[in-house]
gemmi code that builds the backbone of each chain (N, CA, C; Angstrom):
import gemmi

chains = {
    "A": [
        ("MET", (118.682, 121.287, 85.095), (119.443, 121.568, 86.320), (120.494, 122.637, 86.043)),
        ("ILE", (120.504, 123.673, 86.859), (121.458, 124.751, 86.624), (122.583, 124.771, 87.652)),
        ("TYR", (122.384, 124.044, 88.761), (123.410, 124.049, 89.808), (123.201, 122.839, 90.690)),
        ("SER", (124.311, 122.293, 91.194), (124.242, 121.161, 92.114), (125.433, 121.222, 93.048)),
        ("ASN", (125.222, 120.893, 94.308), (126.352, 120.668, 95.206), (126.083, 119.374, 95.980)),
        ("SER", (126.800, 119.133, 97.047), (126.686, 117.838, 97.716), (125.309, 117.629, 98.356)),
        ("LEU", (124.572, 118.713, 98.607), (123.311, 118.600, 99.343), (122.067, 118.855, 98.502)),
        ("ILE", (122.144, 119.820, 97.601), (120.936, 120.260, 96.876), (121.234, 120.448, 95.385)),
        ("TYR", (120.150, 120.521, 94.607), (120.295, 120.952, 93.216), (119.156, 121.885, 92.864)),
        ("ILE", (119.383, 122.682, 91.832), (118.428, 123.728, 91.447), (117.999, 123.510, 90.007)),
        ("GLU", (116.695, 123.590, 89.788), (116.133, 123.484, 88.438), (115.368, 124.757, 88.093)),
        ("VAL", (115.245, 125.011, 86.799), (114.385, 126.096, 86.319), (113.006, 125.516, 86.051)),
        ("HIS", (111.971, 126.171, 86.574), (110.593, 125.762, 86.296), (110.106, 126.554, 85.082)),
        ("ASP", (109.519, 125.859, 84.126), (109.067, 126.514, 82.896), (107.833, 127.370, 83.195)),
        ("SER", (107.988, 128.680, 83.076), (106.916, 129.608, 83.437), (107.184, 130.937, 82.759)),
        ("GLU", (106.162, 131.791, 82.689), (106.374, 133.138, 82.137), (107.214, 134.002, 83.086)),
        ("ILE", (107.216, 133.636, 84.363), (107.991, 134.402, 85.348), (109.288, 133.654, 85.684)),
        ("PRO", (110.278, 134.352, 86.253), (111.481, 133.672, 86.732), (111.117, 132.805, 87.939)),
        ("TRP", (111.348, 131.506, 87.833), (110.872, 130.544, 88.828), (111.896, 129.418, 88.929)),
        ("LEU", (112.499, 129.271, 90.094), (113.457, 128.191, 90.320), (112.929, 127.242, 91.378)),
        ("LYS", (113.409, 125.989, 91.323), (113.039, 124.980, 92.312), (114.313, 124.370, 92.892)),
        ("ILE", (114.316, 124.200, 94.199), (115.470, 123.649, 94.912), (115.073, 122.298, 95.498)),
        ("PHE", (115.834, 121.271, 95.187), (115.591, 119.909, 95.683), (116.782, 119.452, 96.522)),
        ("THR", (116.528, 118.613, 97.516), (117.623, 117.903, 98.174), (117.919, 116.644, 97.362)),
        ("HIS", (119.208, 116.262, 97.306), (119.559, 115.007, 96.620), (118.934, 113.816, 97.343)),
        ("VAL", (119.057, 113.809, 98.669), (118.422, 112.747, 99.457), (116.938, 113.093, 99.559)),
        ("GLN", (116.079, 112.143, 99.231), (114.647, 112.438, 99.244), (114.072, 112.356, 100.651)),
        ("HIS", (113.413, 113.437, 101.049), (112.690, 113.488, 102.317), (111.271, 113.944, 101.998)),
        ("LYS", (110.319, 113.474, 102.789), (108.944, 113.926, 102.572), (108.738, 115.314, 103.187)),
        ("GLU", (109.149, 115.464, 104.439), (108.907, 116.729, 105.148), (110.232, 117.457, 105.388)),
        ("PHE", (110.146, 118.774, 105.436), (111.357, 119.576, 105.599), (112.072, 119.256, 106.917)),
        ("SER", (111.285, 118.969, 107.963), (111.895, 118.668, 109.266), (112.642, 117.339, 109.259)),
        ("GLU", (112.478, 116.531, 108.217), (113.243, 115.281, 108.097), (114.621, 115.514, 107.490)),
        ("CYS", (114.824, 116.704, 106.917), (116.141, 117.033, 106.357), (117.142, 117.202, 107.495)),
        ("SER", (118.405, 116.959, 107.177), (119.464, 117.235, 108.146), (119.572, 118.749, 108.344)),
        ("ARG", (120.182, 119.136, 109.447), (120.379, 120.568, 109.675), (121.206, 121.192, 108.543)),
        ("ASN", (122.194, 120.460, 108.052), (123.003, 120.986, 106.941), (122.166, 121.189, 105.678)),
        ("GLU", (121.278, 120.249, 105.411), (120.411, 120.407, 104.235), (119.488, 121.611, 104.402)),
        ("ARG", (118.916, 121.747, 105.596), (118.001, 122.878, 105.814), (118.733, 124.207, 105.712)),
        ("MET", (119.910, 124.284, 106.325), (120.666, 125.541, 106.267), (121.097, 125.857, 104.827)),
        ("MET", (121.450, 124.796, 104.085), (121.830, 125.012, 102.685), (120.647, 125.564, 101.894)),
        ("ILE", (119.463, 125.015, 102.103), (118.287, 125.512, 101.382), (118.009, 126.965, 101.759)),
        ("PHE", (118.110, 127.303, 103.042), (117.883, 128.691, 103.452), (118.902, 129.622, 102.806)),
        ("ASP", (120.154, 129.194, 102.789), (121.190, 130.034, 102.181), (120.944, 130.216, 100.680)),
        ("VAL", (120.543, 129.122, 100.030), (120.301, 129.192, 98.589), (119.091, 130.076, 98.298)),
        ("LEU", (118.022, 129.921, 99.078), (116.845, 130.790, 98.893), (117.244, 132.261, 99.056)),
        ("ASP", (118.046, 132.528, 100.064), (118.460, 133.904, 100.324), (119.282, 134.462, 99.160)),
        ("LEU", (120.231, 133.682, 98.664), (121.063, 134.149, 97.550), (120.232, 134.335, 96.283)),
        ("ILE", (119.338, 133.389, 96.007), (118.494, 133.512, 94.803), (117.595, 134.740, 94.917)),
        ("GLU", (116.986, 134.926, 96.096), (116.114, 136.099, 96.261), (116.866, 137.387, 95.974)),
        ("ARG", (118.059, 137.519, 96.553), (118.839, 138.749, 96.353), (119.193, 138.959, 94.880)),
        ("GLU", (119.564, 137.873, 94.202), (119.922, 137.988, 92.787), (118.688, 138.299, 91.931)),
        ("MET", (117.558, 137.687, 92.267), (116.319, 137.990, 91.523), (115.925, 139.455, 91.695)),
        ("LEU", (116.021, 139.952, 92.929), (115.645, 141.348, 93.188), (116.541, 142.302, 92.393)),
        ("THR", (117.833, 141.999, 92.365), (118.783, 142.873, 91.676), (118.572, 142.843, 90.171)),
        ("TYR", (118.401, 141.644, 89.634), (118.373, 141.497, 88.173), (117.003, 141.795, 87.573)),
        ("PHE", (115.948, 141.223, 88.163), (114.616, 141.348, 87.554), (113.826, 142.540, 88.087)),
        ("LYS", (114.222, 143.090, 89.242), (113.483, 144.180, 89.884), (111.978, 143.881, 89.941)),
        ("PRO", (111.626, 142.736, 90.523), (110.208, 142.341, 90.582), (109.450, 143.136, 91.644)),
        ("GLU", (108.134, 142.993, 91.620), (107.303, 143.600, 92.650), (107.485, 142.874, 93.981)),
        ("LYS", (107.645, 141.541, 93.914), (107.691, 140.742, 95.148), (108.312, 139.391, 94.852)),
        ("ILE", (109.009, 138.848, 95.811), (109.488, 137.465, 95.735), (108.490, 136.569, 96.460)),
        ("ASN", (108.182, 135.435, 95.870), (107.319, 134.435, 96.499), (108.123, 133.160, 96.739)),
        ("ILE", (107.902, 132.535, 97.886), (108.604, 131.303, 98.256), (107.569, 130.304, 98.770)),
        ("ALA", (107.699, 129.051, 98.360), (106.734, 128.048, 98.833), (107.315, 126.649, 98.800)),
        ("SER", (106.854, 125.824, 99.723), (107.177, 124.403, 99.742), (105.887, 123.649, 100.028)),
        ("PHE", (105.354, 122.948, 99.021), (104.103, 122.216, 99.191), (104.380, 120.712, 99.179)),
        ("GLY", (104.641, 120.169, 97.989), (104.951, 118.733, 97.911), (103.754, 117.838, 98.109)),
        ("ASN", (102.545, 118.356, 97.832), (101.351, 117.522, 97.995), (101.259, 116.464, 96.899)),
        ("MET", (101.622, 116.847, 95.674), (101.562, 115.895, 94.559), (102.874, 115.122, 94.451)),
        ("LEU", (103.982, 115.795, 94.699), (105.309, 115.172, 94.672), (105.840, 115.229, 96.101)),
        ("PRO", (105.600, 114.145, 96.893), (105.941, 114.221, 98.318), (107.445, 114.078, 98.559)),
        ("GLN", (108.182, 115.023, 97.990), (109.633, 115.081, 98.153), (109.971, 116.546, 98.395)),
        ("VAL", (110.768, 116.808, 99.422), (111.077, 118.199, 99.765), (111.608, 118.950, 98.550)),
        ("HIS", (110.913, 120.005, 98.178), (111.415, 120.933, 97.163), (110.801, 122.293, 97.417)),
        ("TRP", (111.570, 123.323, 97.157), (111.162, 124.703, 97.419), (111.058, 125.463, 96.111)),
        ("HIS", (110.027, 126.282, 96.010), (109.816, 127.159, 94.857), (110.220, 128.578, 95.232)),
        ("ILE", (110.916, 129.258, 94.339), (111.161, 130.688, 94.535), (110.897, 131.393, 93.208)),
        ("MET", (110.053, 132.416, 93.280), (109.494, 133.057, 92.095), (109.620, 134.578, 92.188)),
        ("ALA", (109.949, 135.213, 91.088), (109.916, 136.681, 90.999), (108.571, 137.078, 90.414)),
        ("ARG", (107.812, 137.888, 91.145), (106.459, 138.255, 90.731), (106.380, 139.725, 90.308)),
        ("PHE", (105.507, 139.988, 89.338), (105.356, 141.317, 88.758), (103.873, 141.687, 88.728)),
        ("THR", (103.586, 142.977, 88.876), (102.178, 143.389, 88.964), (101.390, 143.029, 87.708)),
        ("ASN", (102.081, 142.873, 86.573), (101.367, 142.536, 85.331), (101.587, 141.090, 84.881)),
        ("ASP", (102.110, 140.223, 85.775), (102.152, 138.808, 85.374), (100.735, 138.233, 85.446)),
        ("SER", (100.551, 137.047, 84.914), (99.185, 136.540, 84.686), (98.393, 136.286, 85.964)),
        ("TYR", (99.071, 136.148, 87.103), (98.383, 135.761, 88.334), (98.438, 136.794, 89.451)),
        ("PHE", (99.289, 137.805, 89.316), (99.456, 138.765, 90.407), (98.149, 139.488, 90.718)),
        ("PRO", (97.741, 139.718, 91.992), (98.494, 139.393, 93.206), (98.243, 137.991, 93.753)),
        ("GLU", (97.539, 137.157, 93.014), (97.345, 135.779, 93.450), (98.685, 135.036, 93.417)),
        ("PRO", (98.838, 134.010, 94.266), (99.979, 133.105, 94.080), (99.896, 132.456, 92.693)),
        ("MET", (100.998, 131.895, 92.230), (101.004, 131.254, 90.907), (100.081, 130.039, 90.850)),
        ("TRP", (99.607, 129.578, 92.004), (98.676, 128.457, 92.064), (97.223, 128.942, 92.155)),
        ("GLY", (97.029, 130.259, 92.101), (95.712, 130.839, 92.316), (94.925, 131.020, 91.036)),
        ("VAL", (93.991, 131.959, 91.069), (93.115, 132.226, 89.936), (93.823, 133.185, 88.977)),
        ("LYS", (93.840, 132.808, 87.713), (94.466, 133.645, 86.690), (93.755, 134.991, 86.628)),
        ("GLN", (94.518, 136.053, 86.586), (93.967, 137.401, 86.672), (93.869, 138.100, 85.320)),
        ("ARG", (94.707, 137.716, 84.380), (94.749, 138.429, 83.100), (95.455, 137.572, 82.050)),
        ("SER", (95.202, 137.872, 80.793), (95.875, 137.186, 79.694), (96.758, 138.179, 78.958)),
        ("GLY", (97.462, 137.699, 77.977), (98.334, 138.589, 77.229), (99.766, 138.194, 77.452)),
        ("GLU", (100.631, 138.788, 76.652), (102.018, 138.371, 76.684), (102.775, 139.139, 77.756)),
        ("PHE", (103.198, 138.424, 78.769), (104.009, 139.031, 79.816), (105.485, 138.850, 79.458)),
        ("LYS", (106.226, 139.943, 79.470), (107.641, 139.911, 79.092), (108.501, 140.227, 80.301)),
        ("VAL", (109.604, 139.509, 80.397), (110.527, 139.719, 81.497), (111.943, 139.665, 80.923)),
        ("ALA", (112.894, 140.203, 81.649), (114.288, 140.186, 81.198), (114.729, 138.739, 80.944)),
        ("PRO", (115.647, 138.516, 80.004), (116.049, 137.148, 79.664), (116.678, 136.407, 80.843)),
        ("MET", (116.410, 135.110, 80.912), (116.878, 134.298, 82.036), (118.377, 133.998, 81.965)),
        ("GLU", (118.923, 133.868, 80.755), (120.288, 133.338, 80.612), (121.330, 134.140, 81.403)),
        ("PRO", (121.350, 135.474, 81.279), (122.369, 136.214, 82.053), (122.160, 136.067, 83.561)),
        ("PHE", (120.897, 135.973, 83.971), (120.598, 135.769, 85.391), (121.162, 134.436, 85.865)),
        ("ILE", (120.912, 133.389, 85.094), (121.383, 132.045, 85.474), (122.910, 132.026, 85.578)),
        ("GLU", (123.557, 132.663, 84.625), (125.032, 132.660, 84.639), (125.557, 133.383, 85.877)),
        ("LYS", (124.942, 134.546, 86.178), (125.359, 135.302, 87.364), (125.064, 134.491, 88.633)),
        ("LEU", (123.903, 133.877, 88.678), (123.519, 133.105, 89.874), (124.477, 131.939, 90.102)),
        ("LYS", (124.820, 131.229, 89.039), (125.770, 130.114, 89.159), (127.085, 130.602, 89.774)),
        ("ALA", (127.565, 131.745, 89.309), (128.830, 132.285, 89.819), (128.702, 132.633, 91.307)),
        ("VAL", (127.574, 133.242, 91.666), (127.357, 133.621, 93.072), (127.272, 132.371, 93.954)),
        ("LEU", (126.513, 131.388, 93.522), (126.347, 130.162, 94.316), (127.693, 129.453, 94.481)),
        ("THR", (128.440, 129.376, 93.415), (129.731, 128.669, 93.459), (130.705, 129.371, 94.402)),
        ("SER", (130.679, 130.710, 94.382), (131.646, 131.438, 95.214), (131.186, 131.572, 96.665)),
        ("ARG", (129.874, 131.545, 96.913), (129.372, 131.856, 98.249), (129.021, 130.651, 99.119)),
        ("LEU", (128.795, 129.504, 98.516), (128.320, 128.370, 99.308), (129.480, 127.471, 99.716)),
        ("ALA", (129.646, 127.336, 100.986), (130.797, 126.598, 101.521), (130.803, 125.147, 101.064)),
        ("ALA", (129.630, 124.505, 101.043), (129.567, 123.072, 100.773), (129.475, 122.745, 99.287)),
        ("SER", (129.645, 123.736, 98.445), (129.426, 123.490, 97.015), (130.582, 122.705, 96.403)),
    ],
    "B": [
        ("MET", (96.718, 136.432, 118.294), (98.148, 136.169, 118.499), (98.319, 135.110, 119.584)),
        ("ILE", (99.086, 134.075, 119.268), (99.259, 132.985, 120.240), (100.654, 132.986, 120.863)),
        ("TYR", (101.585, 133.729, 120.241), (102.951, 133.727, 120.768), (103.667, 134.956, 120.221)),
        ("SER", (104.554, 135.506, 121.044), (105.365, 136.639, 120.603), (106.690, 136.607, 121.331)),
        ("ASN", (107.770, 136.933, 120.637), (109.037, 137.184, 121.318), (109.619, 138.483, 120.765)),
        ("SER", (110.883, 138.735, 121.000), (111.441, 140.034, 120.609), (111.488, 140.224, 119.095)),
        ("LEU", (111.434, 139.143, 118.330), (111.614, 139.245, 116.879), (110.361, 138.962, 116.067)),
        ("ILE", (109.557, 138.004, 116.510), (108.424, 137.537, 115.685), (107.183, 137.344, 116.543)),
        ("TYR", (106.040, 137.258, 115.860), (104.827, 136.817, 116.540), (104.059, 135.861, 115.631)),
        ("ILE", (103.206, 135.068, 116.257), (102.488, 134.006, 115.549), (100.995, 134.213, 115.718)),
        ("GLU", (100.266, 134.116, 114.599), (98.806, 134.219, 114.610), (98.202, 132.931, 114.056)),
        ("VAL", (96.967, 132.659, 114.464), (96.196, 131.568, 113.876), (95.398, 132.144, 112.709)),
        ("HIS", (95.475, 131.476, 111.557), (94.673, 131.862, 110.397), (93.372, 131.071, 110.435)),
        ("ASP", (92.261, 131.753, 110.263), (90.958, 131.092, 110.338), (90.755, 130.218, 109.099)),
        ("SER", (90.719, 128.911, 109.296), (90.631, 127.965, 108.177), (90.123, 126.630, 108.703)),
        ("GLU", (89.675, 125.774, 107.803), (89.264, 124.424, 108.221), (90.471, 123.578, 108.623)),
        ("ILE", (91.634, 123.945, 108.116), (92.858, 123.195, 108.445), (93.675, 123.957, 109.491)),
        ("PRO", (94.590, 123.282, 110.190), (95.512, 123.972, 111.104), (96.469, 124.845, 110.282)),
        ("TRP", (96.435, 126.152, 110.541), (97.158, 127.106, 109.688), (97.645, 128.248, 110.574)),
        ("LEU", (98.952, 128.398, 110.677), (99.528, 129.495, 111.462), (100.283, 130.445, 110.548)),
        ("LYS", (100.402, 131.706, 111.012), (101.158, 132.715, 110.264), (102.188, 133.346, 111.197)),
        ("ILE", (103.396, 133.515, 110.684), (104.494, 134.088, 111.458), (104.863, 135.438, 110.851)),
        ("PHE", (104.866, 136.478, 111.663), (105.212, 137.832, 111.233), (106.454, 138.313, 111.986)),
        ("THR", (107.261, 139.144, 111.356), (108.291, 139.873, 112.100), (107.651, 141.129, 112.686)),
        ("HIS", (108.100, 141.527, 113.885), (107.593, 142.777, 114.466), (108.005, 143.974, 113.609)),
        ("VAL", (109.266, 143.996, 113.203), (109.731, 145.052, 112.296), (109.243, 144.694, 110.894)),
        ("GLN", (108.584, 145.630, 110.238), (108.033, 145.316, 108.926), (109.097, 145.401, 107.830)),
        ("HIS", (109.226, 144.319, 107.073), (110.103, 144.272, 105.907), (109.256, 143.794, 104.742)),
        ("LYS", (109.596, 144.256, 103.544), (108.861, 143.781, 102.368), (109.357, 142.395, 101.944)),
        ("GLU", (110.656, 142.263, 101.832), (111.232, 141.005, 101.353), (111.983, 140.298, 102.480)),
        ("PHE", (112.020, 138.967, 102.384), (112.656, 138.181, 103.432), (114.144, 138.514, 103.562)),
        ("SER", (114.785, 138.811, 102.435), (116.220, 139.126, 102.476), (116.500, 140.469, 103.153)),
        ("GLU", (115.463, 141.257, 103.414), (115.641, 142.523, 104.151), (115.627, 142.291, 105.664)),
        ("CYS", (115.201, 141.128, 106.079), (115.214, 140.802, 107.509), (116.658, 140.650, 107.991)),
        ("SER", (116.854, 140.880, 109.264), (118.170, 140.616, 109.861), (118.409, 139.105, 109.884)),
        ("ARG", (119.666, 138.733, 110.018), (119.968, 137.303, 110.107), (119.259, 136.689, 111.317)),
        ("ASN", (119.198, 137.423, 112.423), (118.505, 136.902, 113.610), (117.019, 136.675, 113.341)),
        ("GLU", (116.401, 137.611, 112.627), (114.982, 137.437, 112.293), (114.784, 136.223, 111.390)),
        ("ARG", (115.652, 136.085, 110.395), (115.504, 134.959, 109.472), (115.706, 133.630, 110.193)),
        ("MET", (116.732, 133.567, 111.024), (116.999, 132.318, 111.758), (115.852, 132.002, 112.719)),
        ("MET", (115.303, 133.044, 113.339), (114.163, 132.826, 114.238), (112.976, 132.258, 113.468)),
        ("ILE", (112.686, 132.798, 112.293), (111.574, 132.285, 111.498), (111.822, 130.834, 111.101)),
        ("PHE", (113.042, 130.513, 110.689), (113.343, 129.128, 110.326), (113.155, 128.202, 111.526)),
        ("ASP", (113.648, 128.635, 112.681), (113.500, 127.800, 113.882), (112.031, 127.614, 114.247)),
        ("VAL", (111.256, 128.686, 114.135), (109.831, 128.611, 114.474), (109.088, 127.708, 113.479)),
        ("LEU", (109.387, 127.858, 112.192), (108.763, 126.982, 111.191), (109.092, 125.518, 111.499)),
        ("ASP", (110.340, 125.268, 111.844), (110.760, 123.897, 112.140), (110.019, 123.340, 113.353)),
        ("LEU", (109.924, 124.125, 114.405), (109.234, 123.663, 115.615), (107.742, 123.460, 115.356)),
        ("ILE", (107.125, 124.397, 114.641), (105.690, 124.257, 114.347), (105.457, 123.019, 113.487)),
        ("GLU", (106.294, 122.833, 112.459), (106.117, 121.657, 111.602), (106.164, 120.372, 112.416)),
        ("ARG", (107.171, 120.264, 113.290), (107.309, 119.030, 114.082), (106.093, 118.826, 114.992)),
        ("GLU", (105.615, 119.901, 115.602), (104.446, 119.775, 116.484), (103.184, 119.462, 115.695)),
        ("MET", (103.027, 120.056, 114.515), (101.861, 119.735, 113.677), (101.882, 118.269, 113.260)),
        ("LEU", (103.055, 117.769, 112.854), (103.153, 116.372, 112.423), (102.793, 115.421, 113.566)),
        ("THR", (103.276, 115.745, 114.760), (103.025, 114.874, 115.910), (101.559, 114.891, 116.317)),
        ("TYR", (100.985, 116.092, 116.362), (99.635, 116.220, 116.916), (98.541, 115.908, 115.889)),
        ("PHE", (98.660, 116.479, 114.685), (97.579, 116.334, 113.711), (97.762, 115.124, 112.778)),
        ("LYS", (98.997, 114.597, 112.690), (99.303, 113.503, 111.758), (98.756, 113.797, 110.354)),
        ("PRO", (99.137, 114.945, 109.794), (98.624, 115.317, 108.467), (99.310, 114.532, 107.358)),
        ("GLU", (98.764, 114.657, 106.158), (99.383, 114.034, 104.989), (100.666, 114.768, 104.628)),
        ("LYS", (100.659, 116.113, 104.791), (101.804, 116.918, 104.345), (101.766, 118.288, 105.013)),
        ("ILE", (102.921, 118.827, 105.280), (103.031, 120.213, 105.736), (103.285, 121.104, 104.522)),
        ("ASN", (102.604, 122.228, 104.461), (102.832, 123.230, 103.405), (103.356, 124.511, 104.041)),
        ("ILE", (104.327, 125.134, 103.385), (104.931, 126.376, 103.877), (104.985, 127.373, 102.723)),
        ("ALA", (104.656, 128.635, 102.983), (104.701, 129.627, 101.898), (104.886, 131.029, 102.441)),
        ("SER", (105.547, 131.843, 101.649), (105.680, 133.273, 101.929), (105.429, 134.019, 100.632)),
        ("PHE", (104.284, 134.704, 100.533), (103.930, 135.429, 99.318), (104.008, 136.939, 99.575)),
        ("GLY", (103.024, 137.479, 100.279), (103.054, 138.909, 100.586), (102.747, 139.804, 99.402)),
        ("ASN", (102.022, 139.270, 98.406), (101.694, 140.096, 97.243), (100.629, 141.133, 97.582)),
        ("MET", (99.663, 140.744, 98.400), (98.604, 141.681, 98.783), (99.012, 142.476, 100.022)),
        ("LEU", (99.683, 141.812, 100.945), (100.161, 142.442, 102.171), (101.688, 142.413, 102.095)),
        ("PRO", (102.309, 143.478, 101.557), (103.760, 143.427, 101.305), (104.570, 143.578, 102.595)),
        ("GLN", (104.357, 142.656, 103.497), (105.080, 142.617, 104.766), (105.454, 141.153, 105.001)),
        ("VAL", (106.703, 140.908, 105.319), (107.165, 139.524, 105.476), (106.267, 138.759, 106.445)),
        ("HIS", (105.650, 137.700, 105.960), (104.939, 136.769, 106.829), (104.940, 135.401, 106.166)),
        ("TRP", (105.022, 134.384, 106.989), (105.103, 133.004, 106.514), (103.866, 132.236, 106.951)),
        ("HIS", (103.385, 131.404, 106.038), (102.250, 130.522, 106.313), (102.771, 129.105, 106.546)),
        ("ILE", (102.228, 128.427, 107.537), (102.507, 126.995, 107.693), (101.196, 126.278, 107.978)),
        ("MET", (100.945, 125.249, 107.181), (99.640, 124.594, 107.149), (99.798, 123.084, 107.238)),
        ("ALA", (98.915, 122.442, 107.985), (98.839, 120.971, 107.993), (97.764, 120.564, 106.992)),
        ("ARG", (98.151, 119.756, 106.006), (97.231, 119.360, 104.935), (96.829, 117.886, 105.039)),
        ("PHE", (95.597, 117.621, 104.631), (95.022, 116.282, 104.735), (94.411, 115.893, 103.391)),
        ("THR", (94.449, 114.589, 103.066), (93.976, 114.161, 101.742), (92.513, 114.516, 101.510)),
        ("ASN", (91.734, 114.670, 102.583), (90.309, 114.989, 102.415), (89.975, 116.432, 102.782)),
        ("ASP", (90.994, 117.313, 102.899), (90.633, 118.729, 103.100), (90.129, 119.292, 101.772)),
        ("SER", (89.542, 120.477, 101.794), (88.784, 120.959, 100.629), (89.642, 121.221, 99.393)),
        ("TYR", (90.951, 121.373, 99.571), (91.803, 121.756, 98.449), (92.862, 120.723, 98.070)),
        ("PHE", (93.099, 119.731, 98.904), (94.168, 118.766, 98.634), (93.946, 118.043, 97.323)),
        ("PRO", (94.961, 117.810, 96.443), (96.376, 118.148, 96.658), (96.761, 119.555, 96.196)),
        ("GLU", (95.794, 120.369, 95.836), (96.101, 121.760, 95.467), (96.585, 122.514, 96.707)),
        ("PRO", (97.424, 123.541, 96.503), (97.698, 124.456, 97.624), (96.394, 125.098, 98.087)),
        ("MET", (96.383, 125.670, 99.277), (95.175, 126.312, 99.808), (94.755, 127.512, 98.965)),
        ("TRP", (95.601, 127.972, 98.078), (95.289, 129.091, 97.186), (94.803, 128.586, 95.816)),
        ("GLY", (94.686, 127.263, 95.669), (94.368, 126.691, 94.367), (92.884, 126.481, 94.154)),
        ("VAL", (92.556, 125.533, 93.295), (91.170, 125.241, 92.942), (90.580, 124.295, 93.989)),
        ("LYS", (89.407, 124.665, 94.493), (88.734, 123.823, 95.482), (88.403, 122.464, 94.865)),
        ("GLN", (88.685, 121.393, 95.602), (88.553, 120.041, 95.058), (87.280, 119.342, 95.511)),
        ("ARG", (86.744, 119.744, 96.657), (85.588, 119.014, 97.208), (84.892, 119.862, 98.271)),
        ("SER", (83.641, 119.553, 98.534), (82.893, 120.233, 99.578), (82.579, 119.248, 100.694)),
        ("GLY", (81.955, 119.735, 101.710), (81.621, 118.851, 102.830), (82.381, 119.272, 104.047)),
        ("GLU", (82.022, 118.682, 105.157), (82.585, 119.119, 106.409), (83.883, 118.373, 106.695)),
        ("PHE", (84.958, 119.093, 106.683), (86.250, 118.496, 107.015), (86.503, 118.682, 108.508)),
        ("LYS", (86.814, 117.599, 109.185), (87.031, 117.646, 110.627), (88.485, 117.354, 110.949)),
        ("VAL", (89.007, 118.077, 111.911), (90.379, 117.877, 112.334), (90.416, 117.949, 113.860)),
        ("ALA", (91.469, 117.417, 114.448), (91.605, 117.449, 115.917), (91.535, 118.900, 116.410)),
        ("PRO", (91.035, 119.118, 117.610), (90.860, 120.497, 118.108), (92.182, 121.250, 118.215)),
        ("MET", (92.133, 122.546, 117.928), (93.332, 123.374, 117.913), (93.846, 123.690, 119.314)),
        ("GLU", (92.953, 123.817, 120.299), (93.370, 124.352, 121.603), (94.513, 123.566, 122.251)),
        ("PRO", (94.408, 122.232, 122.339), (95.531, 121.509, 122.966), (96.834, 121.677, 122.180)),
        ("PHE", (96.702, 121.746, 120.851), (97.894, 121.951, 120.019), (98.546, 123.297, 120.335)),
        ("ILE", (97.723, 124.333, 120.413), (98.245, 125.680, 120.683), (98.932, 125.726, 122.048)),
        ("GLU", (98.332, 125.090, 123.010), (98.927, 125.094, 124.358), (100.279, 124.383, 124.371)),
        ("LYS", (100.326, 123.237, 123.679), (101.586, 122.489, 123.606), (102.631, 123.303, 122.839)),
        ("LEU", (102.204, 123.913, 121.736), (103.143, 124.687, 120.912), (103.716, 125.863, 121.698)),
        ("LYS", (102.871, 126.553, 122.421), (103.344, 127.686, 123.241), (104.426, 127.222, 124.206)),
        ("ALA", (104.201, 126.075, 124.836), (105.175, 125.550, 125.807), (106.492, 125.215, 125.109)),
        ("VAL", (106.386, 124.595, 123.918), (107.600, 124.224, 123.165), (108.357, 125.476, 122.736)),
        ("LEU", (107.648, 126.453, 122.211), (108.309, 127.681, 121.740), (108.988, 128.399, 122.899)),
        ("THR", (108.294, 128.488, 124.001), (108.837, 129.199, 125.163), (110.093, 128.508, 125.689)),
        ("SER", (110.079, 127.175, 125.695), (111.235, 126.469, 126.257), (112.383, 126.340, 125.271)),
        ("ARG", (112.082, 126.355, 123.955), (113.114, 126.033, 122.967), (113.771, 127.232, 122.303)),
        ("LEU", (113.117, 128.394, 122.322), (113.650, 129.532, 121.565), (114.464, 130.449, 122.468)),
        ("ALA", (115.717, 130.589, 122.136), (116.653, 131.344, 122.962), (116.215, 132.798, 123.132)),
        ("ALA", (115.733, 133.412, 122.044), (115.453, 134.849, 122.076), (114.053, 135.170, 122.589)),
        ("SER", (113.348, 134.164, 123.082), (111.956, 134.427, 123.460), (111.881, 135.233, 124.751)),
    ],
}
model = gemmi.Model(1)
for chain_id, residues in chains.items():
    chain = gemmi.Chain(chain_id)
    for i, (resn, *xyz) in enumerate(residues, 1):
        res = gemmi.Residue()
        res.name, res.seqid = resn, gemmi.SeqId(i, " ")
        for name, pos in zip(("N", "CA", "C"), xyz):
            atom = gemmi.Atom()
            atom.name, atom.element = name, gemmi.Element(name[0])
            atom.pos, atom.b_iso = gemmi.Position(*pos), 0.0
            res.add_atom(atom)
        chain.add_residue(res)
    model.add_chain(chain)
structure = gemmi.Structure()
structure.add_model(model)
structure.setup_entities()
């Protein structure tokens, strides 16, 4: 867990690409079951993470998804995608396109910057 | 196209499952490039579609995603998933799990109801 406030928390997903997951503290199955505050918080967090990922990693594209088929608890994925990552242009759940070592800028400085942005920008934090 | 307002339009994606796609009229590559009004409209539309899908189709789970790796224009997918659809619990972009004819309630009454809900509920429509 890299960040938590009264409504949501953020985890790093172990992957070759920069990939974060946002969970609500209160467990809901469907997004529409979340309170308006929870939904707005998730949208704000997705927006801030996307902007920070674009600035820091300079990816080809940001991907966002909420499935929850195996873990029926609201959680959102946000991923920075690159033309030479193992799955591009497929989603990360798609058919692997290539092998080899994909390298990306280190996560630690990104996480530190993101924590600072989230702490300063989110009203409910 | 089943619905359009000043900011977004909605298309049906051809699939065995109920699957809609939401596009902004103004083309943006990343979601954070959208105006706040466009983003809020998409969130409101996703919320309304999810609630109508849950009521009408009674699916196992709603899936939501925004990739745009092949078509670098902001568009969101929203899908009603069922335990016996061809890919469950994988995302629709994942590994096919089973074959056979998957049947779901007809789309037409759902589309008609959704159009009425969107028209009455969305301020900017």
